[in-house]
N, C-alpha and C positions, 0 to 999 in steps of 0.2 A: 636609230635609223638602220643600223647594220645588224640588228637582232633578227636573224633569219628564222629562228624558231618561232618568234612572235608573229612574224608575217605569215608563216605557214599555218599557225593556229587560226589567225584571223581569216585566211583564205578558206580553210576548212569550215569555219563557222558560217561564212557568207554563202558558200555552196550549199551547206545543209539548210540554211534558212531560206534560200531561194528555191530549193527543191520542195520545201513545204508549201511555199507560196502564200497567197492571201487566203484566209479562212473567214467566212462570214456566217453568222447564225442569227436567227431572229430572237428578239426579246420583246414580246408584246407586238406593238406596231412598228418597233424600231429594229435596226440591224446593227450588231456589233461587228466591227471589222478588225481582225488581227493581222498585223503586217509582218513581213520578214524581219524588220528591225527589232520587233519585240522578241522573236525567237532567238535572234543573234545575241540580244542583251541577256536573256535568261541563260542561254548556253554559256555565254562569257562569264556570268556570275559563278557557274558551277566549275569553271576552270581554276578558281582561286583557292579553294580549301587545301591546306597543306598536305593532308593525308592522301590526296589524289596525285600529288607530285607532278602536276601538269605545268604550272608556272611558279616561279619564285618571286621574291621581292624585287629583284633586278628587272625581271620581265614586266612587272606591274609598273615600276617607275619608268621604264622605257615606253610602255603603252601610254602612260599619262603625258609624256612629253610630246607624243604624236597627235594628241587630241586637237590642239590648235591648228595643226597643218591640215588635218582631215576636215575640220569645220570650215577652214578657209576655202578649200576646194568645193565644199558643199555650197557655201554662200556664193562663190563665183558662178556655180551652175544656176543658182536661183537668180543671180543678177541677169543672166541671159534671158530669163523669163519675164523680168520686169520691163525691159525695153519695149517689146512688141505690144504690151498692154498698157504702156505709159499713159495714153489719153484717158483710159478708164480710171486709172489710179489717180490722176490729177483731178478728175471729177469728184473723187471721194476724199480729196486731201483734207477738208475740215474734219471728216469723220476719223481719218487716220491720226490726226493730231489730237483731237479731243479724247479719243479712246485711251490715250496714254494716261489720263487721269485715273483710269481704272486700276492702275498699278497701286494706287493708294489703298485699294481694298485689302491688300495683304496686311497693311498696318491696322486698319479698323477691325478686321476679323482675327488676324493672327495674334496680335499682342494680348487681347483679352483671353483668348483660348490658352495661349502659352502660359500666362500668369496664373490662370485657373489651375493648371496642372503643376504649378510650383516653380516655374522658371522665373528668374528675376531679370537682371540686365541681359542675360542671354536672349531674352525675348526681343530686345531691340535689334540685335544682329540677325536673329532668325526671321523676324517678321517685317523688317523695313522694306523688303523687296522679295523677288523670287530667288535671290542669292546665287546669281551666276558670277562669272569671273570678274567683271567690272565691280560688282558689289562686294565681292570678297576683297578686292584690292582697296576699295574705299574704306571698308571697316578696318582692314589692316593698317591703313595709313592713319586713320583717325583714332582708333582705340588700341591697335595692336592685336595680332591674331592669337596671342596668349592671354588676352583679356576675356571676360565673360561674354562680351559682344562678339569677339572672335570665335569663341567656341560655338556660339549660337549660329553665326553665319556659315561656319564650316559644317555644322551638323545638317543644316538645310541644304547646303551645296551637295554634300554626299548623298543625302536622301533623294534630292531632286535628280541627281545623275543616275541613281539606281532605279527609282520608281517613277520619276517624272514622265519619261517617255511612255511607259505603260499607261499611266493615268491620263495623259493628254490624248493618246490614241483612242482610249475607251470613252473619255468624256466628250470628244468631238463627235463620235458616233451617236452617243445618247442625245447630245444637244441637237444634232441634225434631225434625229428621229422624233424628238418630243417637243422641241421649242419652235414657235412660229417665227423663226429668224432666217433672214436670207443667207445663203451659203457664203456670199462675200463677207458678210458681217462676222460669221463664224471663222472665216479664214483670217480676217484682221485680228480677231480675238486670240487666234493661235499664236500670233507673233509677239510673244512676251519677252523676247530677248534671248531665248535659248534655241539654237538651231536644231538640236535633236528633238526637243519637245514640239517645236513648230512643224518639223518634218513629219513626226508621227501623227499629229492632228491633221495636217494637210493631206497626208496619205490616206487617212480614213475618209476625209471629205471627198477626195477625188474618186475614190471607189464608189461612194454613194451618189456622186454627181459627175459621172464621166464626161458629160457634154460640156461641163464648165471646168475641166481639169486644169487647163493652162491659166485661166483667170484666177482660180482659187489659189494655185501655187504662187502666182504673181502677187496677189493681195497679201498672202501670208508672208512672203519674202520681204515685200516692201514694209509691212508692219513690223516685222522682226528687225529689220535694219534701223527703222526709226526708233524702236524701243532700245536698241543698242546705243544709238547716238544720243538720245535725250534722256535715257533711263538714269544715267549717272547724275545728270543735273537735277532730275526730278528727285532723286534720292538725297542729294546734297541740300537742296533748297526747300523741299517740302516733306519728303518721307521721313528723314531722320529727325528733323525738328518735331514733326507730329508724333513720331514714335517716342521721343523723349518726354513730350508733354503728356501723352496718353499713359506712358509707363508711370509717371509720378502720380497722376490722378488715380489710377487703378491700385497702385501700391498703397496709397493713403487710405483708400476705401477698404482694401483687404486687410491691412495690418493696423490701421488706425493711427499711424504716424508717418511723417515724411521720411523718404529714404535717406539713410545716412551710412557712413562708413563705406564698405565695399559696394553697398547697394545704391549709393548716391551717384550723381552724374560725375563723369570723369572730366 
């Protein structure tokens, strides 16, 4: 909190990113929107190499400790958007609840792909969810972060932190341009339990649909909060058991034997 060098670097990155502003360009019939958050993230990555001597390990650890505080402020801001549009959100309540089952798509798609590329029990940690903080805690409590599952969830957590914001921002623009889906549905799909990913996707959508900006932000925030609340229970009761079952089936199909030793269930 008292690392003034870190705060100065962040301030410089924010000013530079805001000076660049939104950049939009056409791809076919669609529009890709690049937001200041993307530029700040990329510039932040380039402060890390040791040979540049911009930040050190202590600065990185200090920055990590502040992520929770900044996301808390961000979600408080989104909470102020949910209240005025609460009647519309309540009308869409069944859709908001049912769309949480879409989180199981990470299992059905991720585990076969991960095991195809040679991962074993790492695939369970990596693909049972989008691997945000609650999921990291769940895997740590159940398997331990020094386990294969722990390595898997931490790998996706780090990758999601670095690339997820970029991916979500671009994906939202492409989906809005090419899919016959209502903007509210896209906003709900953006709320996967990650404030930064949701913010990037909602930001792209609000640029493309400025007349629906408040409603899109509210639906995205409401969906993200629901994902954070019930995402852990979805993982405990459905995603992890399904991941274990699918892992065993694919392991036997690929290697011709049941998983045993280090590859067996813990």
